[in-house]
C-alpha positions as CSV (number, residue, x, y, z in Angstrom):
1,X,0.0,0.0,0.0
2,X,1.5,3.4,-1.1
3,X,1.8,5.7,1.7
4,X,1.3,9.5,1.6
5,X,5.0,10.0,2.2
6,X,5.8,7.9,-0.9
7,X,3.4,9.7,-3.0
8,X,4.9,13.1,-2.0
9,X,8.4,11.9,-2.7
10,X,7.4,10.5,-6.1
11,X,5.6,13.7,-7.0
12,X,8.7,15.8,-6.0
13,X,10.9,13.6,-8.1
14,X,8.6,13.9,-11.1
15,X,8.7,17.7,-10.7
16,X,12.5,17.7,-10.5
17,X,12.7,15.5,-13.7
18,X,10.4,17.9,-15.5
19,X,12.5,20.9,-14.4
20,X,15.7,19.3,-15.4
21,X,14.1,18.3,-18.8
22,X,13.4,22.0,-19.3
23,X,17.0,22.7,-18.5
24,X,18.1,20.2,-21.2
25,X,15.8,21.9,-23.7
26,X,17.1,25.3,-22.8
27,X,20.7,24.2,-23.2
28,X,20.0,22.6,-26.6
29,X,18.2,25.7,-27.8
30,X,21.3,27.8,-26.9
31,X,23.5,25.4,-28.7
32,X,21.4,25.1,-31.9
33,X,19.7,28.5,-32.1
34,X,21.5,30.8,-29.8
35,X,20.1,34.2,-30.9
36,X,16.4,33.0,-30.8
37,X,17.0,31.4,-27.4
38,X,18.6,34.6,-26.1
39,X,15.7,36.7,-27.5
40,X,13.3,34.4,-25.6
41,X,15.3,34.7,-22.4
42,X,15.3,38.5,-22.6
43,X,11.5,38.5,-22.9
44,X,11.2,36.2,-19.9
45,X,13.5,38.5,-17.9
46,X,11.1,41.4,-18.0
47,X,11.3,43.2,-14.6
48,X,8.2,44.2,-12.9
49,X,8.9,47.1,-10.5
50,X,6.7,47.1,-7.4
51,X,7.7,50.5,-6.2
52,X,4.9,52.0,-8.2
53,X,2.3,50.0,-6.2
54,X,4.1,50.8,-3.0
55,X,4.0,54.5,-3.7
56,X,0.2,54.3,-4.5
57,X,-0.2,52.4,-1.1
58,X,1.9,54.8,0.9
59,X,0.4,58.0,-0.4
60,X,-2.5,57.8,2.1
61,X,-1.0,59.0,5.4
62,X,-3.2,59.2,8.6
63,X,-5.4,62.2,8.4
64,X,-4.3,65.1,10.7
65,X,-7.9,65.7,12.0
66,X,-8.5,62.3,13.8
67,X,-9.0,63.8,17.2
68,X,-12.3,63.0,18.9
69,X,-14.7,65.8,19.8
70,X,-15.5,66.5,23.4
71,X,-18.8,64.5,23.4
72,X,-17.3,61.6,21.4
73,X,-14.3,61.5,23.8
74,X,-16.6,61.3,26.9
75,X,-18.8,58.7,25.3
76,X,-15.8,56.5,24.2
77,X,-14.2,57.0,27.6
78,X,-17.3,55.9,29.5
79,X,-17.8,52.8,27.3
80,X,-14.1,51.7,27.6
81,X,-13.9,52.4,31.3
82,X,-17.2,50.6,32.3
83,X,-16.9,47.9,29.7
84,X,-13.2,47.1,30.4
85,X,-13.5,47.2,34.2
86,X,-16.7,45.0,34.2
87,X,-15.2,42.4,31.8
88,X,-12.0,42.2,33.7
89,X,-13.8,41.6,37.1
90,X,-16.0,38.9,35.5
91,X,-13.1,37.1,34.0
92,X,-11.0,37.4,37.3
93,X,-13.9,36.0,39.4
94,X,-14.8,33.1,36.9
95,X,-14.6,29.8,38.8
96,X,-11.6,27.6,37.8
97,X,-11.1,23.9,37.8
98,X,-7.8,22.9,39.4
99,X,-5.3,21.5,36.8
100,X,-4.5,18.5,39.0
101,X,-8.1,17.4,39.0
102,X,-8.3,17.6,35.3
103,X,-5.0,15.7,34.9
104,X,-6.4,12.9,37.2
105,X,-9.9,12.8,35.7
106,X,-9.6,13.6,32.0
107,X,-5.8,13.0,31.1
108,X,-3.0,15.0,29.5
109,X,-5.0,16.5,26.6
110,X,-7.7,18.0,28.8
111,X,-5.0,19.5,31.0
112,X,-3.2,21.1,28.0
113,X,-6.6,22.5,26.8
114,X,-7.2,23.9,30.2
115,X,-3.9,25.7,30.3
116,X,-4.4,27.1,26.9
117,X,-7.8,28.3,27.8
118,X,-6.4,29.9,31.0
119,X,-3.7,31.6,29.0
120,X,-6.4,33.0,26.7
121,X,-8.4,34.2,29.8
122,X,-5.4,36.1,31.1
123,X,-4.8,37.7,27.7
124,X,-8.4,38.9,27.7
125,X,-8.0,40.3,31.2
126,X,-4.9,42.2,30.2
127,X,-6.8,43.6,27.2
128,X,-9.8,44.6,29.4
129,X,-7.4,46.3,31.8
130,X,-5.7,48.2,28.9
131,X,-9.2,49.2,27.7
132,X,-10.0,50.6,31.2
133,X,-6.8,52.6,31.2
134,X,-7.6,54.0,27.8
135,X,-11.1,55.0,29.0
136,X,-9.6,56.7,32.1
137,X,-7.2,58.7,29.9
138,X,-10.0,59.7,27.5
139,X,-12.2,60.9,30.4
140,X,-9.7,62.6,32.7
141,X,-6.4,63.1,30.8
142,X,-7.2,64.1,27.2
143,X,-3.9,65.8,26.7
144,X,-2.0,62.6,27.6
145,X,-4.2,60.7,25.3
146,X,-3.6,63.2,22.5
147,X,0.2,62.7,22.8
148,X,-0.2,58.9,22.7
149,X,-2.4,59.1,19.7
150,X,-0.1,61.4,17.8
151,X,2.8,59.0,18.4
152,X,0.7,56.0,17.4
153,X,-0.4,57.8,14.2
154,X,3.3,58.5,13.0
155,X,3.7,57.2,9.5
156,X,6.5,54.8,8.7
157,X,7.4,54.1,5.0
158,X,8.5,50.6,3.9
159,X,9.8,51.8,0.5
160,X,13.2,52.4,1.8
161,X,13.3,49.0,3.4
162,X,12.5,47.2,0.2
163,X,14.4,49.4,-2.2
164,X,17.2,46.8,-2.6
165,X,14.6,44.2,-3.6
166,X,14.0,46.1,-6.9
167,X,17.7,46.0,-8.0
168,X,18.3,43.6,-11.0
169,X,21.3,41.4,-10.8
170,X,22.0,40.2,-14.4
171,X,25.6,38.9,-14.1
172,X,24.7,35.4,-15.2
173,X,22.6,36.7,-18.0
174,X,25.4,38.8,-19.3
175,X,27.8,35.8,-19.2
176,X,25.3,33.6,-21.1
177,X,25.0,36.3,-23.7
178,X,28.7,36.5,-24.2
179,X,29.1,32.7,-24.5
180,X,25.7,31.3,-25.4
181,X,26.9,28.0,-26.8
182,X,29.4,27.3,-24.0
183,X,26.5,28.1,-21.6
184,X,24.1,25.9,-23.4
185,X,26.5,23.0,-23.4
186,X,27.0,23.2,-19.7
187,X,23.3,23.7,-18.9
188,X,22.4,20.7,-21.2
189,X,25.0,18.3,-19.7
190,X,24.3,19.2,-16.1
191,X,20.6,18.9,-16.7
192,X,20.9,15.6,-18.3
193,X,22.9,14.3,-15.3
194,X,20.1,15.6,-13.1
195,X,17.4,14.0,-15.2
196,X,19.3,10.6,-15.1
197,X,19.8,10.8,-11.4
198,X,16.1,11.7,-10.5
199,X,14.9,9.1,-13.0
200,X,17.0,6.5,-11.2
201,X,15.8,7.4,-7.9
202,X,12.1,7.3,-9.1
203,X,12.5,3.9,-10.6
204,X,14.5,2.6,-7.7
205,X,11.7,3.6,-5.3
206,X,9.1,1.8,-7.5
């Protein structure tokens, strides 16, 4: 019976054989019709610059007029304070089952599930506490909240980080264009070796 692992390995070997066969075809094309093969490779090397899309995405900075009005700030502060405090108290006072009891009664999987649920509960408690702090700041310390909001709304551009990703490196292409037949012979020979090796592995597994 063929296992899933064997199917995946055989599929991978078939893909590698097909890729190596494409290398053989490319090498032969460079040997027989170098100029036509080079023209095809130049068309395939068309570069798509993503900086235009990045520029379009990053030309929408956060609007300067994002501050809440006084009634909106009081309403949001009240909701955050009361809702956050109530939720935190309810989560803190929820009855808990001791982990040792679960381990003895249900087993290891139930105990792990309990710990994961408890971690999630504490994450929610921290979030509710943070919401309560935000509500207090909105109600009683609007200037401090305005400073926090201004810092959080600061715009960070990613174009500088990914600028090097748009630089083309064509050293190998230039070498192939200078010696297309030599490059074709090397590509064809090494690809044939790869096809033979992968075919042997595939037949050996069968």
